[in-house]
C-alpha positions, -999 to +999 in steps of 0.1 A: +445+370+196+461+337+184+460+302+198+468+296+235+502+286+247+507+248+253+487+240+283+495+212+306+478+178+299+484+143+313+513+126+298+530+158+285+567+150+293+582+185+286+557+202+309+560+176+336+597+173+337+601+211+338+576+214+366+590+184+385+623+202+389+606+235+397+581+220+422+609+201+440+631+231+443+601+251+453+594+230+484+625+244+500+613+280+495+578+273+508+594+254+538+615+284+547+585+307+544+564+284+566+591+284+592+589+321+593+552+318+598+555+292+625+558+317+653+524+333+644+506+303+632+480+303+660+458+272+659+482+255+636+512+258+658+514+221+666+516+213+628+539+243+618+577+239+614+598+247+644+629+267+639+655+247+622+631+221+609+618+216+574+581+212+571+583+186+543+553+183+521+549+146+531+517+127+531+487+133+509+470+166+504+433+169+508+415+194+488+378+202+492+361+222+464+327+236+455+314+216+425+294+243+406+290+249+369+327+242+361+326+208+379+358+195+397+373+174+370+399+200+361+412+200+397+413+162+398+433+160+365+457+187+378+462+166+409+473+136+389+497+157+369+510+174+400+518+141+416+534+128+384+557+159+385+570+150+418+545+164+442+526+144+469+494+127+462+464+149+462+428+139+468+401+162+455+366+160+470+340+181+450+304+186+460+277+212+454+273+217+491+309+211+501+305+240+527+283+216+548+313+193+549+339+220+555+322+238+583+320+210+608+356+198+601+368+234+607+350+235+640+365+201+650+400+213+641+403+187+613+401+209+581+412+199+546+446+211+535+432+234+508+397+245+501+375+264+477+342+261+499+319+283+476+298+313+483+280+299+512+310+298+534+319+330+553+356+331+548+360+365+564+346+353+597+370+323+594+398+348+590+387+368+620+385+335+639+421+328+631+410+297+611+427+307+578+464+307+572+482+340+566+498+336+531+516+370+530+552+356+532+543+326+511+534+350+482+570+362+481+583+326+473+589+315+437+561+306+414+560+270+402+571+279+367+598+301+378+583+333+363+589+354+395+573+353+428+541+335+434+523+368+442+534+384+408+515+355+392+482+370+401+462+400+387+469+427+415+432+440+416+420+404+423+448+395+447+439+425+467+403+413+473+418+385+494+435+407+518+426+419+553+447+442+574+473+443+547+478+405+549+469+379+522+444+352+534+424+344+503+435+337+468+416+341+435+413+315+407+387+321+381+366+352+383+335+367+370+328+400+354+293+415+361+275+435+335+247+435+308+241+411+280+225+414+246+220+393+214+244+408+188+226+393+159+191+407+171+206+440+176+221+440+141+189+428+125+168+456+142+195+483+137+199+488+174+231+502+190+245+490+223+239+519+247+267+536+265+249+561+286+217+559+305+200+584+281+209+562+253+194+532+272+161+551+276+159+559+239+168+523+230+143+508+254+115+528+237+125+513+203+127+478+217+093+481+234+078+495+202+092+462+184+070+442+208+100+428+229+106+435+265+136+458+268+150+443+300+144+413+321+160+404+354+163+376+379+136+389+404+139+360+429+175+369+433+178+406+438+216+404+439+215+406+401+199+440+400+220+452+429+252+443+409+240+451+374+221+484+381+221+499+416+259+496+422+272+507+388+248+537+388+256+545+423+293+547+412+285+566+380+266+592+401+290+596+430+323+581+419+339+549+435+344+570+466+306+569+472+305+532+468+335+526+490+318+548+517+288+526+516+310+494+519+329+509+547+296+518+567+304+555+567+276+575+583+252+587+559+267+569+529+237+547+521+213+578+519+237+599+499+225+616+466+243+590+446+223+561+461+191+580+458+199+588+421+207+552+413+173+542+429+154+566+409+170+553+377+159+518+386+125+530+393+122+551+362+128+521+340+099+504+358+076+533+355+083+535+317+074+498+313+108+488+303+111+457+325+096+425+314+062+419+330+064+393+358+103+395+361+101+402+398+088+366+403+113+349+379+141+327+389+175+333+374+171+305+347+135+316+340+145+352+332+177+341+314+156+317+292+134+348+283+166+365+272+181+337+252+147+332+234+145+368+225+114+377+245+136+402+263+165+421+247+189+427+277+197+413+310+222+419+339+243+390+347+279+378+352+301+358+328+286+326+340+255+333+320+266+313+289+276+283+310+242+283+326+222+286+295+242+268+268+222+236+270+189+255+264+200+281+240+184+278+204+211+267+178+231+294+166+220+319+193+247+342+205+252+366+234+276+394+241+286+414+271+286+452+277+292+475+306+261+490+324+252+523+306+265+552+327+253+587+336+265+612+309+289+635+328+288+614+360+315+614+386+323+578+382+349+562+358+329+550+328+353+520+325+346+508+361+338+471+361+325+449+389+343+415+395+337+386+418+364+361+427+360+325+437+382+323+468+406+295+477+423+293+511+446+271+532+431+264+568+454+274+596+451+238+610+459+221+576+481+191+582+500+195+549+500+232+542+532+230+523+518+204+499+486+223+496+505+254+486+526+235+462+495+221+444+478+255+442+511+270+428+510+244+402+472+252+395+481+288+391+509+286+365+501+305+334+498+272+314+473+256+337+453+288+340+452+292+302+441+256+300+412+263+324+401+293+302+400+272+271+384+242+287+358+259+310+352+292+291+357+316+319+382+343+328+412+336+353+429+358+378+463+348+367+484+372+346+484+363+308+458+335+312+433+353+293+455+361+264+442+332+244+416+329+216+385+334+239+350+323+228+329+353+215+307+355+244+337+362+267+355+387+245+335+417+256+340+409+293+376+403+289+381+436+270+361+455+297+384+440+324+415+447+305+405+482+297+392+492+331+409+517+352+386+511+381+378+475+391+357+469+422+340+441+440+310+439+464+329+427+493+303+443+518+281+413+509+304+390+528+312+416+555+277+425+564+252+399+552+223+414+572+227+447+554+229+429+520+196+412+529+180+445+537+191+459+504+178+428+485+144+432+502+143+470+497+151+468+459+123+444+455+100+469+473+114+497+451+105+477+420+070+470+433+064+507+440+063+503+477+092+525+484+102+557+469+140+562+460+145+583+492+127+558+514+147+531+498+179+549+508+167+557+542+157+521+550+192+508+541+209+536+561+189+527+591+202+491+589+237+504+584+235+525+615+224+494+635+255+477+624+277+507+632+264+506+667+267+469+671+300+461+689+297+425+680+300+433+644+336+435+630+339+467+612+359+469+579+370+495+555+378+493+518+414+502+513 
């Protein structure tokens, strides 16, 4: 695909001088949009611009980020470049448990200006509480690089995941693609073909088992991997995306539909045939992934973070490649359907310098900076054109799957209804251990869904 376009780096005069002009002129557009929002800012009313006033991006910008596998160094360097290009000073605070710092500050009304609090933070509850800024109008303002509106900078399918009630609250940055992984060199050596259908998977598993290798391993201590890698794609393959959306939207009977039962039977069939690695139910994510990279198991469900997690422990020269979960031949679902998960960024409603925070994130989401993140961190980005660079081989399959998909989806019900998700996690372990039949599995989940439907304290949402 060719080398990436010139990415921003410290001391790059052309990039900085161009962005300095665009950022400074962009402040006015953001100020205008914030003035429009001032009348409905809610908890942020004291800090928002009044009619006729310009909410200048003065003072420092405080950014709190989850420090996971990709660290926080990129955001810190970007902050230095942003300031050098004419923006305010930005302080980036990164921590693996940043949510424990964010939550009490949100409650005290003293949040950071911009945050990426990680998966433990319930951002949809924060939206419901009026604690997250509505960015709908801001998305119509110019992008930092002058390429159009800021909203046009993002992949539409990913941007939509941050919307509630037709309004934009949460923004994507890097994202993960969920699927299955295999060792292309091992498959070539053995003459195995990557399965595209479930029937092909069954035939392949028999060959792999005969070769003395476990066909499939999984992260048994964290059932989310099997929910994302098997249950959900097979539910969609059997009943179409409509069946999955009905489940996410808590429609009556959705969780005990024929599609859910069929997906559960497929998971159970693989167990009955001995195609899962012995002991996988008790394995952590790194334990099962180590079994995969050391060729004691041939396939594993996981997201595109797999290589990042395992690169330090992979044997020299060992490779991995992505493929979509095998589908049901003739199923109702789109065979190109792919699950994605975004890493959500947001501006608190009570941020003291929301204008500066937005300008900084605009800078972070320029195509050049996003491409730089791809090449430095080895993951995919939710910014248009960011992934059109020379990707590492382990990302190429996932990038191609996302680009070629006509049906992207995300497990947003996990954040909407955490108790339901916990029920599914427990039920899938019981299913694998033979304690539930496929029908009992579906009935158990539907019973929990019914409790939620009847609980007036639970905010009900629908996939649009």
